[in-house]
C-alpha positions as a Markdown table, in Angstrom:
| # | Residue | x | y | z |
|---|---|---|---|---|
| 1 | Met | 13.3 | 6.0 | 32.5 |
| 2 | Lys | 9.5 | 6.0 | 32.2 |
| 3 | Lys | 7.8 | 3.1 | 30.4 |
| 4 | Leu | 5.7 | 3.8 | 27.3 |
| 5 | Ala | 3.2 | 1.3 | 28.5 |
| 6 | Thr | 0.1 | 2.9 | 30.0 |
| 7 | Lys | -2.1 | -0.2 | 30.2 |
| 8 | Glu | -3.2 | 0.1 | 33.8 |
| 9 | Val | -4.2 | 3.8 | 33.4 |
| 10 | Ala | -6.0 | 3.4 | 30.1 |
| 11 | Ile | -8.0 | 0.2 | 30.9 |
| 12 | Thr | -9.0 | 1.6 | 34.3 |
| 13 | Asn | -10.2 | 4.8 | 32.7 |
| 14 | Leu | -12.0 | 3.0 | 29.9 |
| 15 | Gln | -13.8 | 0.8 | 32.4 |
| 16 | Ser | -14.8 | 3.8 | 34.4 |
| 17 | Asp | -16.0 | 6.0 | 31.5 |
| 18 | Met | -14.9 | 7.2 | 28.1 |
| 19 | Lys | -14.8 | 10.8 | 29.3 |
| 20 | Ser | -11.9 | 10.2 | 31.7 |
| 21 | Thr | -10.1 | 8.3 | 29.0 |
| 22 | Lys | -10.5 | 11.3 | 26.7 |
| 23 | Glu | -9.2 | 13.6 | 29.4 |
| 24 | Trp | -6.2 | 11.5 | 30.0 |
| 25 | Ile | -5.4 | 11.5 | 26.2 |
| 26 | Ser | -5.9 | 15.3 | 26.0 |
| 27 | Gln | -3.6 | 15.9 | 28.9 |
| 28 | Thr | -1.0 | 13.5 | 27.4 |
| 29 | Leu | -1.1 | 15.6 | 24.2 |
| 30 | Lys | -0.6 | 18.8 | 26.1 |
| 31 | Asn | 2.4 | 17.4 | 27.9 |
| 32 | Ile | 4.0 | 16.2 | 24.7 |
| 33 | His | 3.2 | 19.4 | 22.9 |
| 34 | Lys | 4.9 | 21.4 | 25.6 |
| 35 | Lys | 8.1 | 19.4 | 25.2 |
| 36 | Met | 8.0 | 19.8 | 21.4 |
| 37 | Arg | 9.1 | 23.4 | 21.9 |
| 38 | Ile | 12.6 | 22.0 | 21.6 |
| 39 | Tyr | 12.1 | 22.2 | 17.9 |
| 40 | His | 11.3 | 25.9 | 18.0 |
| 41 | Val | 8.2 | 25.5 | 15.8 |
| 42 | Asn | 5.3 | 27.7 | 16.8 |
| 43 | Phe | 2.2 | 25.5 | 16.5 |
| 44 | Ala | -0.8 | 25.0 | 18.7 |
| 45 | Cys | -1.7 | 21.7 | 20.4 |
| 46 | Ile | -4.4 | 19.5 | 18.8 |
| 47 | Asn | -7.7 | 21.1 | 19.6 |
| 48 | Asp | -9.8 | 18.0 | 20.3 |
| 49 | Val | -9.8 | 14.2 | 20.6 |
| 50 | Lys | -12.7 | 12.0 | 19.4 |
| 51 | Ile | -12.9 | 8.3 | 20.4 |
| 52 | Ile | -15.2 | 6.6 | 18.0 |
| 53 | Arg | -16.2 | 3.1 | 16.8 |
| 54 | Gln | -14.6 | 1.4 | 13.8 |
| 55 | Ser | -17.7 | 2.0 | 11.6 |
| 56 | Glu | -17.7 | 5.7 | 12.5 |
| 57 | Leu | -14.0 | 5.9 | 11.8 |
| 58 | Leu | -14.5 | 4.3 | 8.4 |
| 59 | Asn | -17.2 | 7.0 | 7.6 |
| 60 | Gln | -14.7 | 9.7 | 8.7 |
| 61 | Ile | -12.0 | 8.3 | 6.4 |
| 62 | Thr | -14.3 | 8.0 | 3.3 |
| 63 | Gln | -15.9 | 11.4 | 3.9 |
| 64 | Arg | -12.4 | 12.9 | 4.1 |
| 65 | Met | -11.4 | 11.2 | 0.8 |
| 66 | Arg | -14.6 | 12.3 | -0.8 |
| 67 | Asp | -14.2 | 15.9 | 0.2 |
| 68 | Asp | -10.5 | 16.0 | -0.9 |
| 69 | Leu | -11.4 | 14.5 | -4.3 |
| 70 | Arg | -14.4 | 16.9 | -4.8 |
| 71 | Glu | -12.1 | 19.9 | -4.1 |
| 72 | Asn | -9.9 | 18.6 | -6.9 |
| 73 | Gly | -12.6 | 18.1 | -9.4 |
| 74 | Val | -13.4 | 14.4 | -9.0 |
| 75 | Val | -17.0 | 13.5 | -8.1 |
| 76 | Tyr | -18.3 | 10.0 | -7.6 |
| 77 | Thr | -21.9 | 8.9 | -7.3 |
| 78 | Asp | -23.4 | 7.6 | -4.1 |
| 79 | Ile | -23.4 | 4.1 | -5.6 |
| 80 | Gln | -19.7 | 4.4 | -6.4 |
| 81 | Trp | -18.9 | 5.6 | -2.9 |
| 82 | Lys | -20.9 | 2.7 | -1.4 |
| 83 | Gln | -18.6 | 0.4 | -3.4 |
| 84 | Ile | -15.5 | 2.2 | -2.1 |
| 85 | Cys | -16.7 | 1.9 | 1.4 |
| 86 | Glu | -17.2 | -1.9 | 0.9 |
| 87 | Ile | -13.6 | -2.2 | -0.4 |
| 88 | Leu | -12.2 | -0.2 | 2.6 |
| 89 | Ser | -14.2 | -2.3 | 5.1 |
| 90 | Lys | -12.7 | -5.4 | 3.6 |
| 91 | Asn | -9.2 | -3.9 | 3.6 |
| 92 | Gln | -6.5 | -6.5 | 2.8 |
| 93 | Val | -4.2 | -5.2 | 5.6 |
| 94 | Ala | -5.2 | -7.3 | 8.6 |
| 95 | Gly | -6.2 | -5.1 | 11.6 |
| 96 | Phe | -5.6 | -1.8 | 9.7 |
| 97 | Phe | -8.8 | 0.0 | 10.9 |
| 98 | Glu | -8.9 | -1.9 | 14.2 |
| 99 | Asn | -5.6 | -0.1 | 15.2 |
| 100 | Phe | -6.2 | 3.1 | 13.4 |
| 101 | Ala | -5.8 | 6.8 | 14.5 |
| 102 | Phe | -5.4 | 9.9 | 12.4 |
| 103 | Tyr | -5.2 | 13.7 | 12.7 |
| 104 | Asn | -7.5 | 15.7 | 10.5 |
| 105 | Pro | -6.1 | 19.3 | 10.0 |
| 106 | Lys | -9.4 | 20.6 | 8.7 |
| 107 | Asp | -11.2 | 20.3 | 12.0 |
| 108 | Asp | -8.0 | 20.1 | 14.2 |
| 109 | Val | -9.1 | 16.8 | 15.7 |
| 110 | Met | -7.3 | 13.5 | 16.5 |
| 111 | Tyr | -9.6 | 10.6 | 15.8 |
| 112 | Leu | -9.1 | 7.3 | 17.6 |
| 113 | Asn | -10.7 | 3.9 | 17.1 |
| 114 | Glu | -11.9 | 2.9 | 20.6 |
| 115 | Asp | -10.7 | -0.7 | 19.9 |
| 116 | Ile | -7.0 | 0.4 | 20.0 |
| 117 | Ile | -7.5 | 1.7 | 23.6 |
| 118 | Arg | -8.8 | -1.7 | 24.6 |
| 119 | Thr | -6.3 | -3.9 | 22.7 |
| 120 | His | -3.2 | -1.7 | 22.6 |
| 121 | Pro | -3.3 | 0.9 | 25.4 |
| 122 | Glu | 0.5 | 0.7 | 25.6 |
| 123 | Lys | 0.7 | 2.5 | 22.2 |
| 124 | Met | -1.4 | 5.5 | 23.2 |
| 125 | Ile | 1.6 | 7.7 | 24.1 |
| 126 | Ile | 3.4 | 7.0 | 20.9 |
| 127 | Ile | 0.2 | 7.6 | 18.9 |
| 128 | Cys | -0.2 | 11.0 | 20.6 |
| 129 | Ala | 3.4 | 11.9 | 19.9 |
| 130 | His | 3.1 | 10.8 | 16.2 |
| 131 | Glu | -0.1 | 12.8 | 15.6 |
| 132 | Leu | 1.4 | 15.9 | 17.2 |
| 133 | Ala | 4.5 | 15.5 | 15.1 |
| 134 | Glu | 2.3 | 15.4 | 12.0 |
| 135 | Lys | 0.7 | 18.7 | 13.0 |
| 136 | Leu | 4.2 | 20.2 | 13.7 |
| 137 | Leu | 5.4 | 19.2 | 10.2 |
| 138 | Thr | 2.2 | 20.5 | 8.6 |
| 139 | Thr | 2.8 | 23.8 | 10.2 |
| 140 | Tyr | 6.5 | 23.9 | 9.5 |
| 141 | Ile | 6.8 | 22.8 | 5.8 |
| 142 | Ser | 5.7 | 25.1 | 3.0 |
| 143 | Pro | 2.4 | 24.2 | 1.3 |
| 144 | Thr | 2.8 | 23.4 | -2.4 |
| 145 | Leu | 0.9 | 25.4 | -5.0 |
| 146 | Glu | -0.5 | 22.3 | -6.5 |
| 147 | Thr | -0.9 | 19.1 | -4.5 |
| 148 | Pro | 0.0 | 15.7 | -5.9 |
| 149 | Ile | -3.7 | 14.8 | -5.9 |
| 150 | Gln | -4.5 | 17.7 | -8.1 |
| 151 | Ala | -1.7 | 16.9 | -10.5 |
| 152 | Thr | -2.7 | 13.2 | -10.8 |
| 153 | Val | -6.4 | 14.0 | -11.2 |
| 154 | Lys | -5.7 | 16.3 | -14.1 |
| 155 | Leu | -3.4 | 13.8 | -15.8 |
| 156 | His | -5.8 | 10.9 | -15.2 |
| 157 | Ile | -8.7 | 12.8 | -16.8 |
| 158 | Glu | -6.5 | 13.8 | -19.8 |
| 159 | Ala | -5.1 | 10.3 | -20.3 |
| 160 | Lys | -8.5 | 8.6 | -20.2 |
| 161 | Lys | -10.0 | 11.2 | -22.5 |
| 162 | Asn | -7.4 | 10.8 | -25.2 |
| 163 | Asp | -6.2 | 7.3 | -24.5 |
| 164 | Asn | -2.8 | 8.9 | -24.2 |
| 165 | Ser | -0.1 | 6.5 | -23.0 |
| 166 | Arg | 2.4 | 9.3 | -22.3 |
| 167 | Lys | 0.0 | 10.9 | -19.9 |
| 168 | Phe | -0.5 | 7.5 | -18.1 |
| 169 | Tyr | 3.3 | 7.2 | -17.8 |
| 170 | Lys | 3.6 | 10.7 | -16.4 |
| 171 | Leu | 0.7 | 9.9 | -14.0 |
| 172 | Leu | 2.4 | 6.8 | -12.8 |
| 173 | Asn | 5.7 | 8.7 | -12.2 |
| 174 | Ile | 3.9 | 11.4 | -10.1 |
| 175 | Tyr | 2.1 | 8.8 | -8.1 |
| 176 | Val | 5.2 | 6.8 | -7.4 |
| 177 | Asp | 7.0 | 9.9 | -6.2 |
| 178 | Thr | 4.0 | 10.7 | -4.0 |
| 179 | Val | 4.2 | 7.3 | -2.4 |
| 180 | Phe | 7.9 | 7.8 | -1.5 |
| 181 | Arg | 7.2 | 11.3 | -0.2 |
| 182 | Asn | 4.4 | 10.1 | 2.0 |
| 183 | Val | 6.5 | 7.2 | 3.4 |
| 184 | Phe | 9.3 | 9.7 | 4.2 |
| 185 | Lys | 6.9 | 12.1 | 5.9 |
| 186 | Glu | 5.4 | 9.3 | 8.0 |
| 187 | Gly | 8.9 | 8.3 | 9.0 |
| 188 | Cys | 9.7 | 11.9 | 9.9 |
| 189 | Cys | 6.7 | 12.0 | 12.2 |
| 190 | Glu | 7.8 | 8.8 | 13.9 |
| 191 | Ala | 11.4 | 10.1 | 14.3 |
| 192 | Ile | 10.2 | 13.4 | 15.8 |
| 193 | Ala | 7.8 | 11.5 | 18.1 |
| 194 | Leu | 10.5 | 9.1 | 19.5 |
| 195 | Gln | 13.1 | 11.9 | 19.9 |
| 196 | Thr | 10.5 | 13.9 | 21.8 |
| 197 | Leu | 9.6 | 11.0 | 24.1 |
| 198 | Arg | 13.2 | 10.3 | 24.8 |
| 199 | Ser | 13.7 | 13.9 | 25.9 |
| 200 | Met | 10.8 | 13.4 | 28.3 |
| 201 | Gly | 12.5 | 10.4 | 29.9 |
| 202 | Tyr | 10.4 | 7.7 | 28.2 |
| 203 | Glu | 12.0 | 4.3 | 27.4 |
| 204 | Val | 11.4 | 3.9 | 23.7 |
| 205 | Ala | 13.8 | 1.1 | 22.8 |
| 206 | Ser | 11.2 | -1.6 | 22.5 |
| 207 | Trp | 9.1 | 0.5 | 20.1 |
| 208 | Glu | 12.2 | 1.4 | 18.0 |
| 209 | Asn | 13.0 | -2.3 | 17.8 |
| 210 | Glu | 9.5 | -2.9 | 16.5 |
| 211 | Leu | 10.0 | -0.2 | 13.9 |
| 212 | Gln | 13.3 | -1.7 | 12.7 |
| 213 | Thr | 11.8 | -5.2 | 12.6 |
| 214 | Gly | 8.8 | -3.9 | 10.6 |
| 215 | His | 11.2 | -2.1 | 8.3 |
| 216 | Ser | 13.2 | -5.2 | 7.4 |
| 217 | Lys | 10.0 | -7.1 | 6.7 |
| 218 | Cys | 8.3 | -4.5 | 4.5 |
| 219 | Ile | 11.2 | -2.8 | 2.6 |
| 220 | Gly | 10.5 | -5.1 | -0.4 |
| 221 | Leu | 7.3 | -3.2 | -1.0 |
| 222 | Leu | 9.2 | -0.1 | -2.0 |
| 223 | Ser | 11.4 | -2.2 | -4.4 |
| 224 | Cys | 8.2 | -3.4 | -6.1 |
| 225 | Ile | 7.2 | 0.3 | -6.6 |
| 226 | Asp | 10.6 | 1.1 | -8.0 |
| 227 | Asn | 10.5 | -1.9 | -10.3 |
| 228 | Ala | 7.1 | -0.7 | -11.6 |
| 229 | Arg | 8.7 | 2.7 | -12.4 |
| 230 | Lys | 11.5 | 1.0 | -14.3 |
| 231 | Ser | 9.0 | -1.2 | -16.2 |
| 232 | Glu | 7.2 | 2.0 | -17.2 |
| 233 | Glu | 10.4 | 3.6 | -18.5 |
| 234 | Leu | 11.2 | 0.6 | -20.6 |
| 235 | Leu | 7.6 | 0.5 | -22.0 |
| 236 | Lys | 7.9 | 4.2 | -22.8 |
| 237 | Glu | 11.0 | 3.6 | -24.8 |
| 238 | Asp | 9.4 | 0.6 | -26.6 |
| 239 | Gln | 6.3 | 2.7 | -27.2 |
| 240 | Met | 8.2 | 5.1 | -29.3 |
| 241 | Arg | 9.4 | 2.3 | -31.5 |
| 242 | Gln | 5.9 | 0.8 | -32.1 |
| 243 | Pro | 3.7 | 1.6 | -35.1 |
| 244 | Tyr | 1.0 | 4.1 | -34.3 |
| 245 | Glu | -1.8 | 1.5 | -34.6 |
| 246 | Arg | -0.2 | -0.6 | -31.8 |
| 247 | Arg | 0.3 | 2.2 | -29.3 |
| 248 | Gly | -3.2 | 1.8 | -27.8 |
| 249 | Thr | -2.3 | -1.5 | -26.3 |
| 250 | Lys | 0.6 | 0.2 | -24.5 |
| 251 | Ala | -1.7 | 2.8 | -23.1 |
| 252 | Met | -3.9 | 0.0 | -21.7 |
| 253 | Tyr | -0.8 | -1.6 | -20.1 |
| 254 | Gly | 0.1 | 1.8 | -18.6 |
| 255 | Leu | -3.3 | 2.0 | -17.0 |
| 256 | Lys | -2.8 | -1.5 | -15.7 |
| 257 | Leu | 0.5 | -0.5 | -14.1 |
| 258 | Val | -1.2 | 2.5 | -12.4 |
| 259 | Lys | -3.9 | 0.2 | -11.0 |
| 260 | Glu | -1.3 | -2.2 | -9.6 |
| 261 | Ile | 0.6 | 0.5 | -7.9 |
| 262 | Leu | -2.7 | 1.9 | -6.4 |
| 263 | Arg | -3.3 | -1.5 | -4.9 |
| 264 | Ser | 0.3 | -1.7 | -3.6 |
| 265 | Ser | 0.1 | 1.7 | -2.0 |
| 266 | Gln | -2.8 | 0.6 | 0.1 |
| 267 | Ile | -0.5 | -1.8 | 1.9 |
| 268 | Ile | 2.4 | 0.7 | 2.0 |
| 269 | Lys | 0.2 | 3.3 | 3.7 |
| 270 | Ala | -0.4 | 0.9 | 6.5 |
| 271 | Val | 3.3 | 0.3 | 7.1 |
| 272 | Ser | 4.7 | 3.7 | 5.9 |
| 273 | Tyr | 6.1 | 4.7 | 9.4 |
| 274 | Tyr | 8.1 | 1.4 | 9.5 |
| 275 | Leu | 9.5 | 2.1 | 6.1 |
| 276 | Gly | 10.3 | 5.8 | 6.5 |
| 277 | Tyr | 11.6 | 5.8 | 10.1 |
| 278 | Pro | 15.3 | 4.7 | 9.6 |
| 279 | Val | 16.2 | 7.3 | 7.0 |
| 280 | Ala | 14.2 | 10.0 | 8.8 |
| 281 | Lys | 16.0 | 9.2 | 12.0 |
| 282 | Val | 19.4 | 9.7 | 10.4 |
| 283 | Val | 18.4 | 13.0 | 8.9 |
| 284 | Leu | 16.8 | 14.3 | 12.2 |
| 285 | Glu | 19.8 | 13.3 | 14.3 |
| 286 | Lys | 22.4 | 14.8 | 11.9 |
| 287 | Tyr | 20.6 | 17.9 | 10.6 |
| 288 | Gly | 17.7 | 18.5 | 13.1 |
| 289 | Ile | 14.3 | 19.7 | 12.2 |
| 290 | Glu | 15.8 | 22.1 | 9.5 |
| 291 | Gly | 17.2 | 19.0 | 7.8 |
| 292 | Leu | 13.8 | 17.4 | 7.7 |
| 293 | Lys | 12.3 | 20.5 | 6.2 |
| 294 | Leu | 15.1 | 20.7 | 3.6 |
| 295 | Ala | 14.6 | 17.0 | 2.7 |
| 296 | Ile | 10.9 | 17.2 | 2.4 |
| 297 | Glu | 10.8 | 20.4 | 0.3 |
| 298 | Lys | 14.0 | 20.3 | -1.7 |
| 299 | Asn | 15.3 | 16.8 | -2.1 |
| 300 | Pro | 12.9 | 14.0 | -0.8 |
| 301 | Pro | 14.2 | 10.4 | -1.1 |
| 302 | Leu | 12.4 | 9.0 | -4.1 |
| 303 | Lys | 14.2 | 5.7 | -4.5 |
| 304 | Ala | 13.9 | 2.4 | -2.7 |
| 305 | Gln | 17.7 | 2.3 | -2.1 |
| 306 | Tyr | 17.5 | 5.4 | 0.1 |
| 307 | Phe | 15.1 | 3.6 | 2.5 |
| 308 | Ala | 17.1 | 0.4 | 2.4 |
| 309 | Asp | 20.4 | 2.1 | 3.0 |
| 310 | Ser | 20.0 | 5.5 | 4.6 |
| 311 | Gln | 23.7 | 6.4 | 4.2 |
| 312 | Thr | 23.3 | 6.7 | 0.4 |
| 313 | Tyr | 20.6 | 9.3 | 0.9 |
| 314 | Gln | 22.6 | 11.1 | 3.6 |
| 315 | Thr | 25.5 | 11.6 | 1.2 |
| 316 | Glu | 23.2 | 13.2 | -1.3 |
| 317 | Leu | 21.5 | 15.4 | 1.3 |
| 318 | Glu | 24.9 | 16.7 | 2.4 |
| 319 | Ile | 25.6 | 18.0 | -1.1 |
| 320 | Ile | 22.2 | 19.8 | -1.2 |
| 321 | Ser | 22.7 | 21.1 | 2.3 |
| 322 | Lys | 26.1 | 22.6 | 1.5 |
| 323 | Gly | 24.7 | 24.2 | -1.7 |
| 324 | Thr | 21.9 | 25.8 | 0.3 |
| 325 | Lys | 24.3 | 27.2 | 2.9 |
| 326 | Glu | 26.6 | 28.7 | 0.2 |
| 327 | Arg | 23.6 | 30.5 | -1.4 |
| 328 | Arg | 22.7 | 32.2 | 1.9 |
């Protein structure tokens, strides 16, 4: 079995020049992409790799956020974006941007922080596999007519305009569902990546152990999100029993809940592949890539219990799977 560690190769190349490092990463992507044909999904390899400094990476992230929000009707001033950049640069998740890589489908480029090559070269192969898996999924699953971002933006504008607590509750529910969907998708990418690398003869047990360890440490985060949803449901029931003049305070509390979940999701984003991997692995091994597609599109796991105990979700997915086959 081949080792995942590529420390000697990466460090030697980096000391030589960044160009040879980029060439090594590009060739690694091509090798993994070729093996991903086992999933019978027709998608092209990632077009380019850009190795950039942390400050440049931060600019890429914020510009991507800004473009996405602008497309969905949300425009911030330059001063507001400066404040957002400052918040991101002081991210509460230690080492988040130092060890960050992402695939941008708009320019078909994988962006890498050069620090991760210096500090964690042994993770380069798994990063390449993960980003390719993300492109595979993006190609394979059906695009929705209205993205969660568009839905939440509309509701947020309506809720603030009318001080409407019901709108805030609906906004919260959509956002919580989006968090769970994203966690599952990240887990799917990791499951596809590890299964691919195993088929290539790589020894991935140590990385899988790290994922399982991270999962056990972070699973409580999803329970907090679930509890916020339950609090919101109780508040909504109480809201209906309150006199009209007292309902404004409930709307303010709904907004406070939304802000708290937004803060929590920042942490969850950084560890989403830990959280989503176990349940995604079960689905991939039992149902294959078709099972992941079915889960993402028709019945995503939207409760913390599914991530804590994947068997409960597998039972539900079996029912959905049987129903789909019967209709064919």
